[in-house]
BALOBA-1460 file (C-alpha; in Angstrom, 3 decimals):
// residues 105
<rec num="1" residu="m" x="127.865" y="133.253" z="124.549"/>
<rec num="2" residu="t" x="127.899" y="134.788" z="121.111"/>
<rec num="3" residu="p" x="130.906" y="135.070" z="118.807"/>
<rec num="4" residu="e" x="131.005" y="138.838" z="119.424"/>
<rec num="5" residu="d" x="131.670" y="138.494" z="123.193"/>
<rec num="6" residu="d" x="135.468" y="138.542" z="123.008"/>
<rec num="7" residu="q" x="138.468" y="137.363" z="121.022"/>
<rec num="8" residu="t" x="138.288" y="133.739" z="122.234"/>
<rec num="9" residu="a" x="134.553" y="133.380" z="121.686"/>
<rec num="10" residu="p" x="134.720" y="132.447" z="117.970"/>
<rec num="11" residu="v" x="137.019" y="129.499" z="118.670"/>
<rec num="12" residu="e" x="134.907" y="128.449" z="121.657"/>
<rec num="13" residu="y" x="131.769" y="128.696" z="119.551"/>
<rec num="14" residu="v" x="133.322" y="126.580" z="116.781"/>
<rec num="15" residu="f" x="134.276" y="123.947" z="119.358"/>
<rec num="16" residu="g" x="130.740" y="124.052" z="120.780"/>
<rec num="17" residu="e" x="129.189" y="123.657" z="117.365"/>
<rec num="18" residu="a" x="131.537" y="120.793" z="116.487"/>
<rec num="19" residu="l" x="130.662" y="119.138" z="119.795"/>
<rec num="20" residu="g" x="126.972" y="119.483" z="118.953"/>
<rec num="21" residu="h" x="127.573" y="117.559" z="115.729"/>
<rec num="22" residu="v" x="129.589" y="114.904" z="117.564"/>
<rec num="23" residu="r" x="126.724" y="114.522" z="120.047"/>
<rec num="24" residu="n" x="124.244" y="114.053" z="117.197"/>
<rec num="25" residu="a" x="126.496" y="111.459" z="115.583"/>
<rec num="26" residu="t" x="126.869" y="109.617" z="118.886"/>
<rec num="27" residu="a" x="123.102" y="109.605" z="119.430"/>
<rec num="28" residu="a" x="122.577" y="108.271" z="115.891"/>
<rec num="29" residu="l" x="125.084" y="105.481" z="116.465"/>
<rec num="30" residu="l" x="123.680" y="104.482" z="119.837"/>
<rec num="31" residu="s" x="120.099" y="104.515" z="118.573"/>
<rec num="32" residu="a" x="120.774" y="102.668" z="115.320"/>
<rec num="33" residu="e" x="118.097" y="100.136" z="114.412"/>
<rec num="34" residu="d" x="120.539" y="97.276" z="113.853"/>
<rec num="35" residu="q" x="122.304" y="97.729" z="117.230"/>
<rec num="36" residu="s" x="125.228" y="95.638" z="116.036"/>
<rec num="37" residu="s" x="128.290" y="95.486" z="118.224"/>
<rec num="38" residu="d" x="129.991" y="97.761" z="115.671"/>
<rec num="39" residu="s" x="127.452" y="100.567" z="116.039"/>
<rec num="40" residu="l" x="127.551" y="100.263" z="119.820"/>
<rec num="41" residu="l" x="131.362" y="100.358" z="119.889"/>
<rec num="42" residu="l" x="131.368" y="103.354" z="117.566"/>
<rec num="43" residu="g" x="128.775" y="105.030" z="119.803"/>
<rec num="44" residu="i" x="131.016" y="104.448" z="122.811"/>
<rec num="45" residu="a" x="133.924" y="105.929" z="120.845"/>
<rec num="46" residu="g" x="131.676" y="108.944" z="120.220"/>
<rec num="47" residu="l" x="131.099" y="109.293" z="123.963"/>
<rec num="48" residu="d" x="134.856" y="109.143" z="124.534"/>
<rec num="49" residu="l" x="135.357" y="111.791" z="121.844"/>
<rec num="50" residu="q" x="132.826" y="114.062" z="123.537"/>
<rec num="51" residu="g" x="134.885" y="113.817" z="126.732"/>
<rec num="52" residu="q" x="137.911" y="115.198" z="124.897"/>
<rec num="53" residu="f" x="136.140" y="118.519" z="124.402"/>
<rec num="54" residu="g" x="136.575" y="119.226" z="128.122"/>
<rec num="55" residu="d" x="134.548" y="122.129" z="129.516"/>
<rec num="56" residu="i" x="133.119" y="123.229" z="126.166"/>
<rec num="57" residu="w" x="129.336" y="123.625" z="126.129"/>
<rec num="58" residu="p" x="127.755" y="122.023" z="123.053"/>
<rec num="59" residu="v" x="125.638" y="124.001" z="120.651"/>
<rec num="60" residu="w" x="122.309" y="122.308" z="120.053"/>
<rec num="61" residu="i" x="122.151" y="121.170" z="116.430"/>
<rec num="62" residu="d" x="118.740" y="120.210" z="115.071"/>
<rec num="63" residu="d" x="119.256" y="118.375" z="111.817"/>
<rec num="64" residu="d" x="118.637" y="115.080" z="110.079"/>
<rec num="65" residu="r" x="122.226" y="114.267" z="109.182"/>
<rec num="66" residu="t" x="123.580" y="110.769" z="109.421"/>
<rec num="67" residu="a" x="126.333" y="110.025" z="111.918"/>
<rec num="68" residu="a" x="128.906" y="110.179" z="109.119"/>
<rec num="69" residu="e" x="127.595" y="113.531" z="107.895"/>
<rec num="70" residu="s" x="127.596" y="114.983" z="111.419"/>
<rec num="71" residu="l" x="131.179" y="113.873" z="112.023"/>
<rec num="72" residu="t" x="132.241" y="115.264" z="108.655"/>
<rec num="73" residu="e" x="130.688" y="118.615" z="109.594"/>
<rec num="74" residu="a" x="132.448" y="118.593" z="112.981"/>
<rec num="75" residu="e" x="135.738" y="117.886" z="111.219"/>
<rec num="76" residu="r" x="135.100" y="120.701" z="108.723"/>
<rec num="77" residu="l" x="134.359" y="123.174" z="111.522"/>
<rec num="78" residu="l" x="137.444" y="122.269" z="113.536"/>
<rec num="79" residu="g" x="139.537" y="122.373" z="110.380"/>
<rec num="80" residu="g" x="138.869" y="126.114" z="110.329"/>
<rec num="81" residu="v" x="140.619" y="126.523" z="113.693"/>
<rec num="82" residu="i" x="143.047" y="123.618" z="113.326"/>
<rec num="83" residu="d" x="145.850" y="125.470" z="115.117"/>
<rec num="84" residu="q" x="143.643" y="125.501" z="118.266"/>
<rec num="85" residu="v" x="142.608" y="121.815" z="118.107"/>
<rec num="86" residu="p" x="144.532" y="119.387" z="120.346"/>
<rec num="87" residu="l" x="146.146" y="116.640" z="118.282"/>
<rec num="88" residu="g" x="144.442" y="113.879" z="120.287"/>
<rec num="89" residu="l" x="141.009" y="115.370" z="119.658"/>
<rec num="90" residu="w" x="141.689" y="115.775" z="115.946"/>
<rec num="91" residu="a" x="143.035" y="112.230" z="115.638"/>
<rec num="92" residu="a" x="140.067" y="110.739" z="117.514"/>
<rec num="93" residu="l" x="137.555" y="112.686" z="115.416"/>
<rec num="94" residu="t" x="139.231" y="111.764" z="112.146"/>
<rec num="95" residu="s" x="139.468" y="108.111" z="113.128"/>
<rec num="96" residu="l" x="135.832" y="107.905" z="114.196"/>
<rec num="97" residu="r" x="134.653" y="109.711" z="111.061"/>
<rec num="98" residu="q" x="136.598" y="107.302" z="108.865"/>
<rec num="99" residu="q" x="135.233" y="104.253" z="110.687"/>
<rec num="100" residu="v" x="131.653" y="105.518" z="110.531"/>
<rec num="101" residu="s" x="131.994" y="106.571" z="106.886"/>
<rec num="102" residu="d" x="133.375" y="103.159" z="105.943"/>
<rec num="103" residu="g" x="130.211" y="101.560" z="107.306"/>
<rec num="104" residu="d" x="127.954" y="104.266" z="105.794"/>
<rec num="105" residu="r" x="126.180" y="104.991" z="109.090"/>
């Protein structure tokens, strides 16, 4: 689906792109070299966050961002359509981004 398909497509595309960044962050957390319990728990939180996107198809994002950078980008994207973002999803994303950023992952 491209953003030109219909009126709802841009919001759906933004959600898909944000989900792609969340997936990259989750993969980075779960594949971290240290594999501390913190990175594993944050990776599991990333999996839970992905589930909150429901039936949205992720956009494949090929980049070398850190988990923190990917979550920051997802937050920036969803901030552009904040009136369409469920509060629980926004809260979970913000919380995970803050936790990951605090640990500089």
